[in-house]
N, CA, C and O atoms as a Tinker XYZ file with bonds, in Angstrom:
   196  protein
     1  N     78.453000   86.476000  199.402000    73     2
     2  CA    79.018000   86.855000  198.482000    64     1     3
     3  C     78.095000   87.534000  197.261000    63     2     4     5
     4  O     78.302000   88.528000  196.564000    81     3
     5  N     77.112000   86.686000  197.293000    73     3     6
     6  CA    75.851000   87.371000  196.241000    64     5     7
     7  C     75.729000   88.573000  196.992000    63     6     8     9
     8  O     76.709000   89.225000  196.630000    81     7
     9  N     75.184000   89.161000  197.717000    73     7    10
    10  CA    74.540000   90.467000  198.312000    64     9    11
    11  C     75.976000   91.516000  197.467000    63    10    12    13
    12  O     75.834000   92.456000  196.685000    81    11
    13  N     77.272000   90.909000  197.993000    73    11    14
    14  CA    78.673000   92.158000  197.415000    64    13    15
    15  C     78.519000   92.270000  195.970000    63    14    16    17
    16  O     78.875000   93.316000  195.429000    81    15
    17  N     77.921000   91.097000  195.125000    73    15    18
    18  CA    77.946000   90.782000  193.860000    64    17    19
    19  C     77.001000   91.924000  193.033000    63    18    20    21
    20  O     77.378000   92.799000  192.254000    81    19
    21  N     75.343000   91.518000  193.591000    73    19    22
    22  CA    74.611000   92.430000  193.758000    64    21    23
    23  C     74.970000   94.289000  193.553000    63    22    24    25
    24  O     74.886000   95.151000  192.678000    81    23
    25  N     75.456000   94.134000  195.173000    73    23    26
    26  CA    75.823000   95.792000  194.954000    64    25    27
    27  C     76.783000   96.456000  194.036000    63    26    28    29
    28  O     76.844000   97.665000  193.811000    81    27
    29  N     77.507000   95.539000  193.544000    73    27    30
    30  CA    78.711000   96.412000  192.623000    64    29    31
    31  C     77.792000   96.319000  190.783000    63    30    32    33
    32  O     77.930000   97.076000  189.823000    81    31
    33  N     77.170000   95.444000  190.894000    73    31    34
    34  CA    76.198000   95.504000  189.703000    64    33    35
    35  C     75.722000   96.808000  190.112000    63    34    36    37
    36  O     76.286000   97.819000  189.695000    81    35
    37  N     74.643000   96.874000  190.964000    73    35    38
    38  CA    73.754000   98.001000  190.994000    64    37    39
    39  C     74.431000   99.550000  190.996000    63    38    40    41
    40  O     73.728000  100.543000  190.809000    81    39
    41  N     75.912000   99.629000  191.236000    73    39    42
    42  CA    76.752000  100.754000  191.793000    64    41    43
    43  C     77.030000  101.108000  190.015000    63    42    44    45
    44  O     77.051000  102.280000  189.638000    81    43
    45  N     77.214000  100.051000  189.117000    73    43    46
    46  CA    77.551000  100.076000  188.006000    64    45    47
    47  C     76.518000  100.763000  186.858000    63    46    48    49
    48  O     76.708000  101.595000  185.970000    81    47
    49  N     75.022000   99.811000  187.427000    73    47    50
    50  CA    74.198000  100.016000  186.629000    64    49    51
    51  C     74.023000  101.730000  186.693000    63    50    52    53
    52  O     73.970000  102.579000  185.803000    81    51
    53  N     73.975000  101.789000  187.804000    73    51    54
    54  CA    73.533000  103.470000  188.091000    64    53    55
    55  C     74.380000  104.248000  187.640000    63    54    56    57
    56  O     73.931000  105.323000  187.243000    81    55
    57  N     75.969000  104.010000  187.520000    73    55    58
    58  CA    76.737000  104.806000  187.228000    64    57    59
    59  C     76.765000  104.973000  185.503000    63    58    60    61
    60  O     77.174000  105.974000  184.915000    81    59
    61  N     76.211000  103.703000  184.847000    73    59    62
    62  CA    76.256000  103.715000  183.501000    64    61    63
    63  C     74.778000  104.347000  182.596000    63    62    64    65
    64  O     74.804000  104.930000  181.512000    81    63
    65  N     73.820000  104.086000  183.250000    73    63    66
    66  CA    72.401000  104.132000  182.741000    64    65    67
    67  C     71.806000  105.528000  183.546000    63    66    68    69
    68  O     70.977000  105.980000  182.756000    81    67
    69  N     71.841000  106.317000  184.616000    73    67    70
    70  CA    71.851000  107.034000  185.071000    64    69    71
    71  C     72.113000  108.187000  183.883000    63    70    72    73
    72  O     71.078000  108.553000  183.325000    81    71
    73  N     73.370000  108.816000  183.414000    73    71    74
    74  CA    73.306000  110.132000  182.888000    64    73    75
    75  C     73.284000  109.748000  181.030000    63    74    76    77
    76  O     73.634000  110.454000  180.084000    81    75
    77  N     72.903000  108.799000  181.054000    73    75    78
    78  CA    72.343000  108.215000  179.376000    64    77    79
    79  C     71.875000  109.157000  178.893000    63    78    80    81
    80  O     72.304000  109.249000  177.743000    81    79
    81  N     71.036000  110.148000  179.194000    73    79    82
    82  CA    70.813000  110.866000  177.805000    64    81    83
    83  C     71.784000  112.166000  177.822000    63    82    84    85
    84  O     72.014000  112.916000  176.873000    81    83
    85  N     72.290000  112.239000  179.128000    73    83    86
    86  CA    73.875000  113.359000  179.275000    64    85    87
    87  C     74.683000  112.809000  177.799000    63    86    88    89
    88  O     74.872000  113.485000  176.788000    81    87
    89  N     75.103000  111.297000  178.049000    73    87    90
    90  CA    75.850000  110.384000  177.451000    64    89    91
    91  C     75.246000  110.400000  175.558000    63    90    92    93
    92  O     76.142000  110.060000  174.786000    81    91
    93  N     74.208000  110.668000  175.044000    73    91    94
    94  CA    73.719000  110.834000  174.036000    64    93    95
    95  C     73.680000  111.782000  173.476000    63    94    96    97
    96  O     73.666000  111.599000  172.258000    81    95
    97  N     73.650000  112.865000  173.805000    73    95    98
    98  CA    73.842000  114.496000  173.622000    64    97    99
    99  C     75.299000  115.020000  173.638000    63    98   100   101
   100  O     75.736000  116.069000  173.164000    81    99
   101  N     75.805000  114.243000  174.158000    73    99   102
   102  CA    76.943000  114.261000  174.081000    64   101   103
   103  C     77.782000  113.763000  172.993000    63   102   104   105
   104  O     78.537000  114.558000  172.433000    81   103
   105  N     77.734000  112.444000  172.602000    73   103   106
   106  CA    77.794000  111.767000  171.686000    64   105   107
   107  C     77.401000  112.585000  170.003000    63   106   108   109
   108  O     78.029000  112.785000  168.963000    81   107
   109  N     76.333000  112.802000  170.393000    73   107   110
   110  CA    75.428000  113.267000  169.286000    64   109   111
   111  C     76.365000  115.197000  168.801000    63   110   112   113
   112  O     76.641000  115.665000  167.697000    81   111
   113  N     76.532000  115.674000  169.962000    73   111   114
   114  CA    77.613000  116.667000  169.598000    64   113   115
   115  C     79.254000  116.349000  168.919000    63   114   116   117
   116  O     79.979000  116.942000  168.120000    81   115
   117  N     79.331000  115.402000  169.523000    73   115   118
   118  CA    80.511000  114.899000  169.234000    64   117   119
   119  C     81.262000  114.263000  167.500000    63   118   120   121
   120  O     82.327000  114.322000  166.885000    81   119
   121  N     79.785000  113.648000  167.328000    73   119   122
   122  CA    79.807000  113.585000  166.170000    64   121   123
   123  C     79.085000  114.324000  164.991000    63   122   124   125
   124  O     79.238000  113.992000  163.816000    81   123
   125  N     78.072000  115.629000  165.518000    73   123   126
   126  CA    78.406000  116.783000  164.786000    64   125   127
   127  C     79.541000  117.143000  164.279000    63   126   128   129
   128  O     79.835000  116.930000  163.103000    81   127
   129  N     80.469000  117.858000  165.306000    73   127   130
   130  CA    81.501000  118.095000  165.081000    64   129   131
   131  C     82.709000  117.465000  164.124000    63   130   132   133
   132  O     83.307000  117.985000  163.183000    81   131
   133  N     82.800000  116.534000  164.547000    73   131   134
   134  CA    83.597000  115.469000  163.248000    64   133   135
   135  C     82.616000  115.746000  161.841000    63   134   136   137
   136  O     82.972000  116.512000  160.945000    81   135
   137  N     81.875000  115.305000  161.831000    73   135   138
   138  CA    81.119000  115.012000  160.564000    64   137   139
   139  C     81.733000  116.656000  159.745000    63   138   140   141
   140  O     82.226000  116.745000  158.620000    81   139
   141  N     81.490000  117.810000  160.756000    73   139   142
   142  CA    81.562000  119.061000  160.045000    64   141   143
   143  C     83.396000  119.073000  159.641000    63   142   144   145
   144  O     83.894000  119.340000  158.547000    81   143
   145  N     84.056000  118.721000  160.820000    73   143   146
   146  CA    85.398000  118.912000  160.325000    64   145   147
   147  C     86.164000  118.506000  159.168000    63   146   148   149
   148  O     87.091000  119.028000  158.548000    81   147
   149  N     85.139000  116.800000  158.984000    73   147   150
   150  CA    85.474000  115.813000  158.053000    64   149   151
   151  C     85.091000  117.010000  156.759000    63   150   152   153
   152  O     85.915000  117.458000  155.961000    81   151
   153  N     83.758000  117.327000  156.816000    73   151   154
   154  CA    83.150000  118.157000  155.502000    64   153   155
   155  C     84.507000  119.373000  155.012000    63   154   156   157
   156  O     84.772000  119.786000  153.883000    81   155
   157  N     84.976000  119.607000  155.952000    73   155   158
   158  CA    85.898000  120.949000  155.909000    64   157   159
   159  C     87.417000  120.636000  155.760000    63   158   160   161
   160  O     88.275000  121.490000  155.539000    81   159
   161  N     87.640000  119.286000  155.912000    73   159   162
   162  CA    88.942000  118.804000  155.695000    64   161   163
   163  C     89.106000  118.356000  153.841000    63   162   164   165
   164  O     90.018000  118.437000  153.018000    81   163
   165  N     87.529000  117.823000  153.818000    73   163   166
   166  CA    87.368000  117.274000  152.314000    64   165   167
   167  C     87.027000  118.607000  151.187000    63   166   168   169
   168  O     87.311000  118.671000  149.991000    81   167
   169  N     86.524000  119.320000  151.803000    73   167   170
   170  CA    86.194000  120.597000  151.004000    64   169   171
   171  C     88.042000  121.072000  150.424000    63   170   172   173
   172  O     88.484000  120.990000  149.278000    81   171
   173  N     88.694000  121.495000  151.548000    73   171   174
   174  CA    89.720000  121.851000  151.858000    64   173   175
   175  C     91.078000  120.936000  150.706000    63   174   176   177
   176  O     92.034000  121.504000  150.178000    81   175
   177  N     90.788000  119.680000  150.613000    73   175   178
   178  CA    91.482000  118.885000  149.785000    64   177   179
   179  C     91.165000  119.235000  148.179000    63   178   180   181
   180  O     92.038000  119.201000  147.312000    81   179
   181  N     89.818000  119.565000  147.942000    73   179   182
   182  CA    89.063000  119.500000  147.028000    64   181   183
   183  C     89.992000  120.648000  146.575000    63   182   184   185
   184  O     91.012000  120.773000  145.897000    81   183
   185  N     89.098000  121.466000  147.315000    73   183   186
   186  CA    90.090000  122.680000  146.315000    64   185   187
   187  C     91.591000  123.118000  146.582000    63   186   188   189
   188  O     91.840000  124.289000  146.295000    81   187
   189  N     92.546000  122.411000  147.048000    73   187   190
   190  CA    93.178000  122.514000  146.876000    64   189   191
   191  C     93.991000  121.628000  145.737000    63   190   192   193
   192  O     95.205000  121.702000  145.542000    81   191
   193  N     93.288000  120.980000  145.199000    73   191   194
   194  CA    93.742000  119.822000  144.376000    64   193   195
   195  C     93.226000  120.236000  143.186000    63   194   196
   196  O     93.372000  119.547000  142.177000    81   195
């Protein structure tokens, strides 16, 4: 039982921590797009009003 649990943790660990930099860059890109969209919507609402 102990070895099975350790194996599950190690596979989960590699899945989560291996592409960490890719996840961070993807997160930053999504945040940047979200901020740009938010600014665009805010400017549209201000200009419309």
